[in-house]
Residue, then its C-alpha position, 0 to 999 in steps of 0.5 A: m460436111s466436117f473438116h475431117w471429111l474434107v481432109l479425107l477428100a483432099a487426101i484422095a485428090v492428092e493420091i489421084v494426082a500422085t498416081a497419075a504423075l507416076k505414069s507421066v514421069v516414067s522417063a523424066p529425070w529422077l528429081v522430077g520422079v520424086l514429086p509423086l512420092v512426096l505427094i503420096g506421102l502427103s496423101f498418107f499424112l492427110l489420111s492420118l488426120a482424117l483417121r482421128v475422127i472417121p472410123m478406119a474401115v470407112a476412111y480407108a474404104v473411101w480413100e482407096g475406093l474413090g482413088i481407084v475410081g478417080i485413077a480409072t477415070i483419069g487413065h481413060l480421059l488423059f491416057g487413053e486407057h480403055l474403059t470397058a463395060g466390065r470395068a465400068l461395072g467393077l467401078a460401080a461395084i466399088l462405089a456401092g461397096i463404099l456406100l454399104i461400108e459407110v452405112g453399115i459402120g457409120h450407123g450400125d453396131a460399131g458405136q456400141g463397142d465404144e460404149v461398153q469399153e468406156t464403162r469399163r474404164l477406171g477413174d484414172g482412164r485405164l481400162a478395168 
């Protein structure tokens, strides 16, 4: 697993903690309530690092999809939120969608556009 994928997984973990913290600090003093916002900012920063190598559609789908699945799991385990069969099926569909996006973009025609664009570059790096 590459460094950028580990950074993306860290961004997801931070997002899950931040979102769970939002629910926990609803009645806390405002200074404590700032912590989830700082964590969300950190998550976006880590996502931006991952986007340097991972295609945007894949990175965002993985970040958002695994974040949703993680939050649903945390909500069920820590906050007693109900995880019905329909919700579990929806979460499974999200995971299946992430897999399909990763497989489709990671090994499909997306790279061909980069090669075509590269062939149209001038000697000084500008596109023709």
